[in-house]
N, C-alpha and C positions, 0 to 999 in steps of 0.2 A: 558371701562365704561360702557358697557351694562350689565355686570355682575351683577352689584348691583341690576338692575332691576328685575332678574331672581332668586328665590331661589333653584331651582333644575338645576343642570348642568350634562348632558350627556358628557363626555370626551372622544373622539376616538383618540388616540394618535396614531403617524405614525412613523416609522423609529426611527429619534433620540428622539423625543417626548416621547417615552416608559420610558426615565432615569427620566423625570421632575415628581418632585413630587408634583402634583396639589394640593393635598390636604394642604399643607405647605403653598402656595402660600398665600401672605397678601394683602386684599384688605381691604380700609378703615380702616387700624389698625389691622384688626383682619385675623387670618388665614380661608382659605375659608372653614376646616372642621369644623370650629365652627359657620359659617353662614350658609351653603348650605348643601343642600345633594345633593352627587355626586355619581357618576352611571360612571364607565368604561366601555365601548364597545370596542369590536374588529374593526379595520378599515376594508375595503371592501378588502385592498389587501392582509390582514391577510385572511380573507375568502377565497380569490382565490387560495393564496398559498395551504390553507388546504384542497381546492376541487382537486388541481392539484396533491397531494401526492399520490403514488400508495399504495394500499392496500396489505395488506401482503409482505411488502418489506421484504429482507431476512437479518435474526438478528435483528429484532424490537421487544423489548419487555418490559413487563411492570411488575412493582412491586406497589402493592395497599397496604396499609396498613391502618386499621380502626378499629375502635369499642373494641379498647385497654379496656379491665377492670384494670383500676387503683386499684389493691386491695393493701392489707395493706404492700406488701414489696416494691411496687414501690411508695406508699405514704411514707413511712418511709425513704427511700432513698431521697426523694424529699424535706421531711421536713426537712434533715439534711441541706439543703442548702435554708431553710427559704420558700419552696413553700409547697401548700396545694392543691392537684390536686383530682379533680373529674375527673369522666368518662364524653367524650365528647358526648351527646348526638347527634344522626345523623352522627357519622362519619362511622359506619360500613355501611350504607346506601350509604354515598358518596363514601367510595373507593369501593362498587359494582358497583355503578352509573358508576363511572369514567372507572373501568374496562369494564363494559360493552358499554360504548359508545366510548372507544378507542379501542373495539374489533376489526373492520373492520383495523385498521391501524398496527396491531401487530400480531406477529406470536406465541408468548408464554406469557401467563398472571399468574403470581403468586400473590396470594391475601393472607394476613397474618390479621387474623381477632381474636377477644377473645384472648384468652389464648395461642394462636400459634405467637402472636406477641410479641416474646421477642426479645433481644438485638441480641441474637446468630442468630435467624431464619432470622432475617434482614440481618445480616452479610452474613449470608451463601448467602440468593438471591442476594445480589450484588457483589458476587464472579464472577457471569456471569455478563459480562456488561448488563446494561439496559439502554433502549432507552428513557425511562420514569418512573419518580418514583412519585406516588401520596401519601404523607401520612397525614393522618389524625390523628396525635397526638399532643401532648403537648412539648412543647420547654420552655427551661429555659435559663435565661441569667445572666451573672454575670460580675462583675467589672472587673474580670480576663479572657479577650477574649477565652482563650484556657478552660476554665470551661464552658462556654456555652454549653447545651447539647440537645438532641432531646431524647424523655423520652419513654422508650418502657417499658416491663416487665422483671425482672432480670431474669437470669438462673443461680442460685447458681453453681451447678453441673459443669456448664462449666467456672464459674468463671465472669459472668459477671453480673454487677448491676444493668442493664437496663437503665444506663445513656449512650447514644452515644454520646461522648463530642467530639469537634472539632479535636484534634489531631488524633482522631480515624477515624473521619470523612475524614481528607486531606489521610489518609494510605488508606482509600477504594478506 
């Protein structure tokens, strides 16, 4: 009942509560997301676990992608599916920040940005198992689940259209 008295909520889920879609919960006939400002914060136990992680654990690596310049080729492919894509402001800086912040936890960092962020380059980068993957890219959905995709730049000489579709992701 006290939720109705507060317009700003900080949600600190722990254990099984991470899977609860708090924004979709209904209070007073409306979803929380419609009536409240919601912020999710990590629990103290998550903080403790992150502090206990050993740095430079063997085999830990990161792939970070951002700053994709959605050029005419990528836009044309997305438009064929009914989407108009623009560049994602700040996604380059976000990928760099993620790589810098996670540097103490990984031995290897692969950063793909701008024109280097092709579907081919991403597929090549994940051939080496990655512990962490950060993607600052567009995603497109479809009423056909197998047609959903992450959008990178195409690489026509390699036969890649720039759309990393669900079946391709599963194979990776």
